[in-house]
Every structure is written in C-alpha cells, then in structure tokens.
Backbone bond lengths (Angstrom), bond angles and torsions (degrees), N, CA, C in turn:
res aa  C-N    CA-C-N  psi(-1)  N-CA   C-N-CA  omega(-1)  CA-C   N-CA-C  phi
1 M - - - 1.444 - - 1.509 109.11 -
2 R 1.318 115.01 128.83 1.457 117.30 179.15 1.523 109.19 -70.70
3 C 1.324 111.89 139.35 1.482 117.37 -176.78 1.481 110.33 -68.81
4 L 1.358 116.42 130.64 1.450 120.83 175.09 1.478 106.68 -127.09
5 C 1.308 117.41 111.98 1.456 119.81 -176.64 1.523 108.67 -146.89
6 F 1.340 116.13 125.25 1.469 118.43 176.17 1.487 108.50 -136.38
7 I 1.295 116.25 153.12 1.461 122.02 -175.08 1.504 109.84 -112.64
8 L 1.303 115.32 128.87 1.447 122.11 176.22 1.511 107.79 -110.25
9 A 1.336 118.54 116.23 1.459 121.67 -178.72 1.508 109.96 -103.14
10 S 1.325 117.29 124.80 1.467 121.60 178.95 1.534 109.78 -83.97
11 A 1.291 116.86 157.14 1.461 121.27 179.62 1.526 109.52 -65.89
12 A 1.333 115.55 138.63 1.476 119.04 178.95 1.528 109.94 -72.58
13 A 1.319 116.00 138.24 1.476 122.18 179.69 1.507 109.22 -115.15
14 T 1.325 116.42 131.45 1.453 121.02 178.80 1.511 108.82 -97.32
15 L 1.330 113.52 121.76 1.452 119.85 -177.43 1.520 109.18 -109.96
16 A 1.285 118.06 124.83 1.461 122.19 177.72 1.518 108.60 -124.14
17 V 1.305 116.55 129.77 1.443 121.39 179.63 1.550 106.77 -105.03
18 A 1.359 116.85 121.42 1.465 120.94 -176.97 1.506 109.48 -62.09
19 G 1.363 112.83 136.84 1.467 118.51 175.45 1.504 112.82 78.46
20 S 1.371 120.65 7.79 1.460 121.89 179.37 1.485 108.73 -122.90
21 P 1.332 119.71 95.95 1.472 123.52 -177.51 1.515 112.31 -58.64
22 S 1.296 117.28 -35.89 1.463 119.71 -175.88 1.520 110.98 -68.18
23 A 1.341 116.51 -22.93 1.472 119.90 -177.50 1.516 112.45 -93.75
24 A 1.351 116.74 -12.54 1.472 119.68 -176.15 1.494 109.82 -64.42
25 G 1.361 115.93 134.74 1.449 121.83 175.52 1.512 113.23 76.83
26 T 1.341 116.51 4.12 1.467 118.63 -179.60 1.535 109.68 -76.97
27 A 1.309 117.52 129.13 1.493 122.57 -178.77 1.519 110.84 -112.77
28 E 1.284 113.26 139.33 1.467 119.90 178.66 1.522 109.20 -108.97
29 R 1.316 117.85 128.64 1.475 121.03 178.25 1.510 109.06 -125.95
30 M 1.309 114.99 131.47 1.484 120.62 178.14 1.531 108.88 -116.42
31 V 1.289 114.90 130.71 1.470 121.60 177.81 1.534 108.34 -119.94
32 S 1.315 115.64 123.44 1.438 121.38 -179.31 1.512 109.46 -104.06
33 V 1.330 118.69 121.01 1.459 123.21 178.72 1.508 108.43 -112.20
34 V 1.328 115.13 123.67 1.475 121.44 -178.88 1.518 108.17 -112.66
35 S 1.323 116.48 125.73 1.462 121.27 -179.78 1.506 109.75 -143.88
36 A 1.325 115.52 162.12 1.454 120.66 179.44 1.510 110.24 -80.78
37 D 1.332 115.59 129.62 1.452 120.62 176.48 1.507 110.15 -68.55
38 Q 1.345 117.76 127.69 1.456 121.27 -176.12 1.521 113.05 -65.32
39 R 1.322 117.57 -25.39 1.454 120.46 -176.08 1.520 112.93 -87.34
40 T 1.389 115.78 -45.49 1.436 120.56 -176.23 1.488 116.05 -101.02
41 G 1.354 116.97 -21.23 1.448 120.49 -177.06 1.504 113.48 83.65
42 R 1.319 118.89 -4.39 1.442 121.92 -179.42 1.551 109.45 -84.44
43 L 1.304 115.08 155.85 1.473 118.79 178.04 1.507 110.05 -75.91
44 V 1.329 113.70 137.14 1.465 120.61 179.31 1.507 107.63 -125.03
45 R 1.312 117.14 132.48 1.475 121.00 -179.80 1.527 110.19 -104.26
46 S 1.302 115.89 128.44 1.475 122.30 174.12 1.494 108.97 -111.29
47 V 1.338 117.46 125.67 1.454 121.98 -177.39 1.527 108.56 -112.02
48 V 1.324 115.72 122.85 1.476 122.25 179.34 1.507 108.34 -111.94
49 T 1.336 117.43 124.85 1.465 122.13 -179.77 1.512 108.79 -114.54
50 T 1.343 115.20 128.13 1.467 120.28 175.79 1.513 109.29 -117.32
51 T 1.296 117.14 143.33 1.459 123.43 -179.70 1.500 110.16 -118.35
52 G 1.308 116.88 117.17 1.466 120.79 179.49 1.498 110.65 61.21
53 R 1.305 117.12 -133.93 1.463 122.15 178.23 1.527 112.86 -102.95
54 G 1.288 114.18 11.30 1.440 117.47 -179.68 1.495 113.13 -78.08
55 A 1.356 114.77 178.40 1.479 118.99 -179.58 1.530 109.62 -69.05
56 P 1.325 117.97 150.78 1.463 119.96 -180.00 1.508 111.31 -66.91
57 D 1.349 115.17 144.78 1.449 118.72 174.93 1.499 109.55 -66.88
58 K 1.330 116.02 167.09 1.458 119.59 178.30 1.509 110.84 -63.60
59 A 1.282 116.41 142.03 1.462 120.17 -177.89 1.509 109.79 -77.09
60 S 1.301 115.96 138.74 1.473 121.03 174.06 1.528 107.16 -95.48
61 R 1.325 117.22 144.40 1.455 121.25 -174.31 1.525 107.92 -129.80
62 R 1.315 115.93 126.31 1.449 119.28 179.15 1.538 110.57 -149.07
63 V 1.302 116.19 155.54 1.461 120.47 174.44 1.509 109.17 -76.98
64 D 1.321 116.51 129.92 1.427 121.73 -179.44 1.504 109.67 -90.41
65 P 1.340 119.38 106.51 1.455 120.76 -175.28 1.521 113.37 -72.17
66 V 1.357 117.47 -18.42 1.444 119.19 -179.51 1.514 112.14 -83.84
67 A 1.389 115.64 -44.40 1.464 119.09 -176.12 1.532 112.85 -79.46
68 A 1.340 118.07 -25.15 1.448 121.88 -173.12 1.527 114.28 -53.92
69 P 1.327 120.43 -42.25 1.440 118.97 -176.95 1.514 114.67 -64.44
70 S 1.349 118.40 -16.22 1.456 120.99 -178.43 1.522 113.84 -74.55
71 V 1.322 116.60 -15.56 1.486 121.21 -178.99 1.509 108.87 -126.03
72 Q 1.301 115.71 126.92 1.462 120.88 176.93 1.512 109.35 -101.13
73 P 1.336 117.49 132.06 1.470 118.63 177.50 1.503 112.50 -62.83
74 A 1.329 115.22 141.37 1.456 119.46 179.87 1.542 110.81 -67.09
75 P 1.314 118.11 141.24 1.450 119.82 -179.79 1.524 111.27 -62.36
76 A 1.343 115.23 143.80 1.441 118.49 -179.56 1.533 110.45 -65.88
77 V 1.325 115.36 140.50 1.465 121.32 178.85 1.506 107.52 -101.49
78 T 1.321 117.42 117.22 1.424 121.97 -177.43 1.533 111.63 -90.94
79 T 1.312 116.70 156.59 1.445 121.61 175.65 1.513 111.10 -59.48
80 A 1.316 115.46 -39.62 1.468 120.68 179.35 1.522 111.12 -61.60
81 A 1.350 117.09 -41.71 1.453 120.67 179.49 1.500 112.62 -63.78
82 I 1.335 116.29 -39.89 1.484 120.43 177.76 1.508 109.42 -66.78
83 A 1.349 117.64 -43.76 1.470 119.87 -179.58 1.527 110.53 -62.53
84 E 1.312 116.70 -38.08 1.479 119.81 179.13 1.530 109.79 -65.66
85 A 1.344 117.91 -42.08 1.435 121.36 179.34 1.522 110.65 -64.50
86 V 1.319 116.69 -37.40 1.475 120.06 177.95 1.524 111.40 -65.09
87 E 1.306 116.49 -46.48 1.483 120.66 179.50 1.504 110.91 -59.94
88 R 1.328 117.20 -43.24 1.446 121.61 -178.10 1.548 110.88 -65.31
89 A 1.323 116.54 -45.99 1.468 121.34 179.94 1.530 110.66 -65.69
90 A 1.330 116.66 -40.48 1.455 120.10 179.12 1.524 111.55 -61.40
91 A 1.331 116.36 -43.71 1.478 119.35 179.52 1.524 111.90 -66.70
92 Q 1.321 116.46 -38.92 1.466 119.59 -176.67 1.510 112.60 -70.52
93 H 1.337 117.62 -29.15 1.439 120.79 -175.20 1.552 113.95 -114.19
94 S 1.328 115.57 17.01 1.472 121.77 176.78 1.508 111.18 53.24
95 L 1.302 114.88 51.57 1.472 122.52 176.79 1.499 108.96 -126.66
96 P 1.323 116.92 151.81 1.455 118.68 176.50 1.527 109.97 -77.04
97 A 1.300 116.19 141.27 1.484 119.34 176.43 1.507 110.57 -60.99
98 A 1.348 117.63 -32.75 1.463 120.14 -179.00 1.518 111.76 -62.94
99 L 1.319 117.22 -35.68 1.478 121.20 178.99 1.533 109.32 -66.16
100 L 1.342 116.09 -46.69 1.474 118.68 179.39 1.502 111.47 -62.62
101 H 1.320 117.62 -42.90 1.465 120.99 177.79 1.536 110.37 -60.48
102 S 1.323 117.34 -40.84 1.447 120.58 -177.98 1.557 111.41 -66.30
103 V 1.329 114.32 -40.91 1.481 118.16 178.48 1.527 109.56 -66.35
104 I 1.326 117.24 -43.62 1.466 119.67 180.00 1.524 110.86 -61.10
105 K 1.353 116.14 -42.10 1.455 119.39 -179.39 1.530 111.65 -60.59
106 V 1.342 116.82 -43.48 1.435 119.73 -178.44 1.524 112.04 -75.40
107 E 1.331 116.44 -37.36 1.456 120.16 -176.70 1.525 113.69 -71.29
108 S 1.344 116.56 -49.18 1.477 119.61 -172.08 1.497 115.88 -134.64
109 N 1.361 116.71 -1.70 1.435 121.42 -176.82 1.528 111.04 54.05
110 Y 1.349 116.36 36.49 1.442 124.44 176.03 1.532 113.53 68.06
111 N 1.298 118.11 27.00 1.438 121.79 176.73 1.520 109.62 -97.09
112 P 1.353 119.22 107.50 1.483 120.61 -175.14 1.518 113.29 -64.85
113 T 1.328 118.35 -20.75 1.447 119.76 -176.94 1.512 112.40 -106.50
114 A 1.311 117.93 15.64 1.467 121.86 -178.55 1.522 110.38 -63.99
115 V 1.347 116.10 137.31 1.451 123.71 175.60 1.509 107.37 -133.27
116 S 1.328 117.77 123.63 1.449 121.07 -179.43 1.501 110.09 -84.30
117 P 1.364 117.53 164.93 1.475 120.21 176.53 1.524 112.53 -60.05
118 K 1.343 116.93 -21.96 1.458 119.55 -179.81 1.525 111.86 -92.84
119 G 1.316 117.21 1.91 1.456 120.59 175.23 1.508 114.98 95.50
120 A 1.353 119.38 5.81 1.440 121.32 176.59 1.525 109.42 -71.41
121 Q 1.317 118.10 141.52 1.455 121.31 -168.01 1.509 113.48 -131.14
122 G 1.344 114.41 147.03 1.468 119.85 170.73 1.522 114.46 83.34
123 L 1.317 115.05 -171.00 1.447 121.77 -173.82 1.516 113.48 -59.74
124 M 1.319 116.67 -45.35 1.483 119.87 -177.61 1.516 111.17 -102.04
125 Q 1.365 117.85 14.05 1.445 123.98 172.60 1.520 113.55 52.18
126 L 1.303 115.81 64.56 1.464 121.93 177.96 1.533 108.83 -91.61
127 I 1.335 115.79 132.47 1.454 119.36 172.11 1.522 108.07 -74.58
128 P 1.316 119.20 154.00 1.461 121.28 -174.78 1.554 113.51 -52.76
129 A 1.346 116.79 -41.28 1.452 118.80 -178.60 1.530 110.76 -63.75
130 T 1.329 117.60 -41.91 1.476 120.74 178.73 1.511 110.36 -67.06
131 A 1.321 117.83 -39.55 1.455 121.28 179.24 1.549 109.53 -59.53
132 R 1.313 116.89 -46.30 1.465 120.44 179.30 1.524 110.00 -65.39
133 R 1.312 115.86 -40.41 1.485 120.37 -177.75 1.527 112.19 -59.84
134 F 1.344 116.04 -33.59 1.452 118.20 -177.04 1.516 112.34 -111.49
135 G 1.319 115.87 25.89 1.475 121.07 167.89 1.488 116.31 74.35
136 V 1.344 119.21 28.05 1.450 120.95 178.31 1.519 108.42 -89.27
137 S 1.307 117.14 119.06 1.471 120.37 -178.97 1.509 111.63 -91.27
138 D 1.334 118.97 -28.88 1.462 122.81 179.55 1.518 109.06 -135.22
139 V 1.329 115.93 100.68 1.480 120.15 -174.72 1.513 111.28 -66.18
140 F 1.321 117.91 -20.25 1.474 120.60 -178.22 1.519 112.23 -95.13
141 D 1.321 117.51 3.95 1.450 120.88 169.74 1.533 107.08 -90.48
142 P 1.331 117.41 117.06 1.490 120.52 -173.27 1.521 113.16 -53.65
143 A 1.338 118.54 -46.55 1.453 120.80 -176.76 1.537 110.75 -64.68
144 D 1.322 115.87 -43.30 1.462 120.64 179.97 1.527 111.77 -64.63
145 N 1.315 114.98 -42.32 1.476 120.67 -178.41 1.543 110.36 -67.57
146 I 1.337 116.54 -43.56 1.482 119.27 179.84 1.520 110.57 -64.37
147 Q 1.339 116.48 -38.49 1.463 118.87 177.64 1.528 110.25 -59.93
148 G 1.332 115.82 -44.82 1.458 118.23 179.43 1.509 113.12 -64.51
149 G 1.330 117.17 -40.23 1.451 120.60 179.06 1.513 111.32 -66.55
150 A 1.316 117.25 -38.28 1.456 121.70 179.98 1.552 110.01 -67.88
151 K 1.317 116.05 -40.88 1.477 120.45 176.77 1.533 110.67 -59.56
152 Y 1.339 113.88 -42.85 1.467 118.98 -178.03 1.535 111.04 -66.61
153 L 1.325 116.57 -42.20 1.470 119.60 177.58 1.513 111.43 -63.42
154 R 1.349 116.04 -41.81 1.469 119.46 179.62 1.534 109.72 -63.26
155 Y 1.300 116.94 -40.82 1.486 122.52 178.91 1.550 109.09 -61.95
156 L 1.321 116.76 -45.29 1.462 120.43 -177.89 1.523 111.21 -66.43
157 L 1.326 117.46 -40.24 1.461 120.67 178.70 1.533 110.63 -63.69
158 D 1.330 116.13 -40.31 1.462 118.34 177.62 1.533 109.61 -69.72
159 L 1.316 118.12 -36.75 1.470 121.62 -179.39 1.521 111.24 -62.48
160 Y 1.342 116.56 -41.36 1.461 120.52 -176.87 1.520 113.51 -101.93
161 G 1.313 115.89 24.74 1.450 119.78 173.65 1.514 115.31 59.79
162 G 1.327 117.33 37.61 1.445 121.82 178.02 1.529 114.24 78.88
163 D 1.340 117.37 13.42 1.485 121.06 178.57 1.512 108.56 -82.24
164 Y 1.330 115.20 103.31 1.474 119.73 -174.93 1.536 114.39 -65.71
165 P 1.348 119.05 -42.09 1.475 117.33 177.15 1.532 112.14 -59.11
166 L 1.333 116.88 -42.68 1.474 119.09 179.33 1.523 111.77 -65.66
167 A 1.325 116.36 -40.84 1.461 119.35 -179.56 1.519 110.89 -64.89
168 L 1.311 116.88 -44.14 1.463 119.78 179.12 1.528 111.56 -69.01
169 A 1.316 117.08 -37.26 1.462 120.59 176.24 1.520 110.41 -61.08
170 A 1.313 117.76 -42.22 1.460 121.87 178.98 1.525 111.14 -67.65
171 Y 1.322 116.41 -36.54 1.458 120.12 176.46 1.494 110.88 -61.85
172 N 1.318 116.63 -35.82 1.470 121.11 -177.55 1.512 112.48 -85.44
173 A 1.344 117.64 -47.52 1.460 121.38 -171.33 1.520 112.73 -105.67
174 G 1.322 117.88 -12.99 1.461 119.70 -179.30 1.528 111.83 104.65
175 E 1.316 115.63 149.34 1.451 120.20 179.34 1.534 112.27 -63.92
176 G 1.328 116.03 -31.69 1.450 118.91 179.12 1.497 113.27 -63.28
177 A 1.332 117.05 -36.86 1.479 121.46 179.79 1.526 110.36 -65.53
178 V 1.357 116.06 -42.29 1.481 120.91 178.37 1.518 109.45 -65.18
179 A 1.311 117.15 -41.22 1.476 119.23 -179.42 1.526 110.86 -67.66
180 K 1.310 116.80 -33.99 1.486 120.23 -179.17 1.534 110.69 -65.02
181 Y 1.345 117.92 -41.80 1.456 120.81 -176.13 1.509 113.38 -98.60
182 G 1.324 117.55 -16.37 1.451 120.57 -179.32 1.502 113.19 73.22
183 T 1.312 117.77 7.92 1.429 124.03 -179.46 1.515 108.17 -159.10
184 V 1.321 117.08 -170.12 1.480 120.29 174.90 1.542 107.70 -61.66
185 P 1.331 117.93 122.49 1.448 120.93 -179.00 1.542 111.76 -57.06
186 P 1.335 116.37 146.30 1.476 118.68 -178.55 1.536 113.30 -80.54
187 Y 1.338 114.31 37.53 1.428 117.94 177.82 1.524 110.86 -87.56
188 P 1.306 118.76 126.61 1.479 119.84 179.89 1.512 111.32 -53.80
189 E 1.324 118.38 -40.57 1.467 121.60 -177.83 1.539 110.02 -61.47
190 T 1.350 116.22 -44.96 1.466 120.11 -177.99 1.525 111.02 -67.92
191 Q 1.323 116.58 -45.15 1.465 118.94 179.99 1.518 111.68 -64.73
192 N 1.333 117.74 -36.09 1.467 119.68 176.14 1.523 109.74 -69.83
193 Y 1.304 116.16 -33.79 1.471 120.84 177.13 1.535 111.45 -59.49
194 L 1.322 117.07 -45.65 1.444 121.02 178.95 1.522 110.34 -63.42
195 R 1.309 117.20 -39.73 1.474 119.80 -178.96 1.526 109.37 -65.26
196 L 1.333 116.99 -40.43 1.459 120.10 -178.15 1.525 111.02 -67.19
197 V 1.330 116.30 -42.44 1.474 119.33 177.47 1.532 110.11 -60.92
198 A 1.358 116.30 -44.13 1.461 121.13 178.10 1.524 110.40 -60.55
199 H 1.312 116.99 -40.50 1.469 120.89 179.89 1.532 110.24 -60.06
200 H 1.312 116.91 -47.15 1.467 120.78 -178.12 1.504 111.46 -69.65
201 L 1.329 116.97 -31.04 1.471 120.11 175.46 1.530 109.59 -64.74
202 R 1.338 116.28 -42.45 1.459 118.74 178.57 1.512 111.87 -63.86
203 E 1.335 116.20 -37.60 1.467 120.09 177.78 1.519 111.02 -66.04
204 A 1.330 116.34 -34.04 1.468 119.76 -177.22 1.507 113.14 -79.59
205 A 1.321 117.87 -15.91 1.467 121.76 -175.57 1.539 112.41 -58.26
206 P 1.344 120.10 -47.74 1.477 119.11 -178.81 1.515 111.61 -60.83
207 A 1.351 117.44 -40.06 1.477 119.26 -178.87 1.527 110.43 -67.39
208 A 1.314 117.31 -36.86 1.462 120.20 179.26 1.531 110.50 -66.33
209 A 1.330 115.67 -34.73 1.472 119.77 -178.48 1.542 110.30 -69.38
210 E 1.338 116.99 -26.01 1.465 120.60 -176.95 1.505 112.21 -85.20
211 K 1.324 119.00 -6.19 1.455 120.64 -179.70 1.528 110.52 -64.68
212 P 1.321 117.82 145.15 1.478 120.84 178.65 1.536 110.67 -57.88
213 Q 1.291 116.56 135.13 1.447 123.73 179.02 1.502 110.07 -83.84
214 P 1.323 118.61 155.34 1.488 120.51 177.04 1.527 110.64 -62.53
215 P 1.328 117.57 155.00 1.473 120.62 179.05 1.548 110.06 -55.86
216 A 1.324 115.39 148.24 1.456 120.48 -176.70 1.541 111.75 -61.95
217 A 1.341 115.87 -27.70 1.456 118.69 -177.69 1.511 111.55 -72.46
218 A 1.322 116.52 -22.75 1.481 119.34 -177.40 1.517 110.42 -73.31
219 A 1.317 117.20 140.89 1.450 119.68 178.63 1.492 110.40 -72.28
220 P 1.336 118.85 129.11 1.472 120.03 -179.09 1.504 111.92 -67.03
221 A 1.324 115.18 141.41 1.465 119.79 178.00 1.520 110.02 -70.78
222 P 1.322 119.09 142.99 1.469 120.85 178.40 1.510 110.61 -63.35
223 V 1.317 115.24 140.04 1.454 121.19 -179.86 1.510 109.19 -84.82
224 R 1.323 117.69 123.39 1.431 122.71 -179.70 1.545 109.61 -102.41
225 V 1.292 115.18 156.65 1.448 119.55 179.80 1.522 110.64 -63.18
226 D 1.356 115.92 -32.85 1.451 118.81 -177.19 1.515 112.92 -94.82
227 D 1.330 117.01 12.50 1.444 121.53 176.56 1.526 108.41 -79.64
228 T 1.300 117.47 96.44 1.480 120.66 -171.39 1.504 112.60 -83.00
229 T 1.334 118.64 7.85 1.437 118.84 173.07 1.515 111.17 -59.25
230 H 1.329 115.82 -29.51 1.466 120.07 -178.81 1.538 110.62 -116.43
231 V 1.296 115.93 30.27 1.471 119.66 179.19 1.509 110.97 -89.23
232 Q 1.285 115.87 137.81 1.446 121.28 -179.68 1.547 107.85 -119.89
233 A 1.311 115.63 135.91 1.472 120.42 178.31 1.524 108.16 -89.69
234 V 1.318 115.98 130.27 1.473 121.66 -177.97 1.510 108.44 -125.40
235 V 1.331 116.30 126.60 1.453 121.51 176.26 1.520 108.58 -98.23
236 G 1.326 116.23 120.33 1.465 120.91 -179.42 1.499 112.94 -74.17
237 D 1.346 116.60 171.30 1.445 122.82 179.95 1.526 112.29 -60.26
238 D 1.338 116.46 -29.85 1.446 120.86 -179.44 1.525 112.66 -87.21
239 G 1.333 116.42 7.04 1.453 120.24 179.96 1.505 115.04 88.18
240 S 1.338 117.93 -3.48 1.460 119.63 -179.21 1.515 109.83 -75.99
241 L 1.307 114.54 153.16 1.451 122.18 -175.10 1.511 109.90 -110.75
242 H 1.359 115.56 131.55 1.457 121.94 -178.77 1.532 108.69 -131.60
243 Y 1.313 116.46 148.64 1.461 122.34 174.69 1.523 106.83 -116.25
244 V 1.311 115.38 126.58 1.453 119.60 -179.71 1.511 109.62 -124.64
245 S 1.335 116.66 148.15 1.448 121.84 177.38 1.518 108.93 -87.21
246 Q 1.356 114.39 134.32 1.462 118.45 179.71 1.523 110.05 -89.22
C-alpha cells in the first residue's frame, strides 16, 4: 500500500486564566496527523496536544468517519497473483520464471511497495527512468512492474549476447557501469547481488524439475543457449560467477 500521510495543523490558541500566574502565557497547540492504517486501510487520525513548553500530551487515536471515504485501501496482493504475473512475463519475454523469481527475491523480497534509498520501486526495483523506458505506468502494480522488469532483463540479455552475469550486473549497477569496466563491475554490492541471485536460482532448481512435463506426443521445443530454464549458476574457485546451460 502506498503511504498516504498528511498533516493538518490547527491554529494555536492562547489560554489565560485570570488570577493564575502559572497559567499566564500558556499556549495550547494541537496537531492532527491522519494516516492510513496498515491493517484495515482506513484513515486514522492521531491528535497530539502540547501545552506551553512542556512535553506533549498522549496522542488520541480514532477513525475519522469523514475523511475515510476519500482513500480506498489497496487490494491485497496474493502470492498466487504474483506467481501468475511472473509466469506470464516469463513466457512473453522468453525468460525462465525461476530467474524472475530470483531477481524479485533479491530486489524486494516480494514487497510490491518497496522503495529503495536510491528511488528504485516495486517488486523488481525499477528506477523511474527505467520504468518509463519499458512502458510501466504503475510501478506499484505487481503485474505492470514485473512486465517492465522482464522486458529490461530480456533487453540486457540480448544486449550482452546472452551473458547472464553481465545482464544481471547491468540490472543492478546500470549499463554504464558495465560499459566502463567491460565486465562485471568490481562493486561489492553488485558482486554480492549476483551471488544472491545464483543462490536463489539453485534453490529454485529442484522445484522447477518437479513441474509437470509436456505430454510425450508434443514436439519438444528446441533448446537455446539463452534458455535459462536450465541455467545453473556456478561460482569458480576465484569467486567469479558463471552461468552455464545444462
């Protein structure tokens, strides 16, 4: 759910009680904070009252029946819906679902509303420029975001001739970084990113092997070098990461 929070500040009122020196000049300030409740999606108002220079009184919290209709809670995103979006995007862009799942796991841990400190958004952590580049209109819509991420991965694999480490490195660090070094950039974050994606690919391999196979009568699809459904990540003795087709 995208965060919706706005602050309504009421005018400060000066209260003076005749004949009470301690109360003279004492000001009361009330600040009303309205935000979406994470559990129900309804707007909840918290009112904080401060008196003079003392500590603020305890905040009162109540559902605002007037403001609530102006905001509709975001529909729940189910695991099944994400899996369906992944399968659809994988088929459309000739990518293995396991690769997309691995990237999503490392990028956002399946949080559709994730936003990184650098501004990357959604399940596959697309920066706004990349989202626009690949036709994503709503980065917080799981299906739209996954489509954009899959398009970008397909583009990178085609750009680097099916070189998975380079494609994933560019996805993480940018095409400019790969062009600068001519290989996987020596950034610890990027190198760790490749290792994590490889780790989740290895974990996904047994589940992929258990999927029902096409009927025997159906003609098998030709195996391509860039068909990562059967790609295995291999870490060399020197720590380098390679993807090989089985």
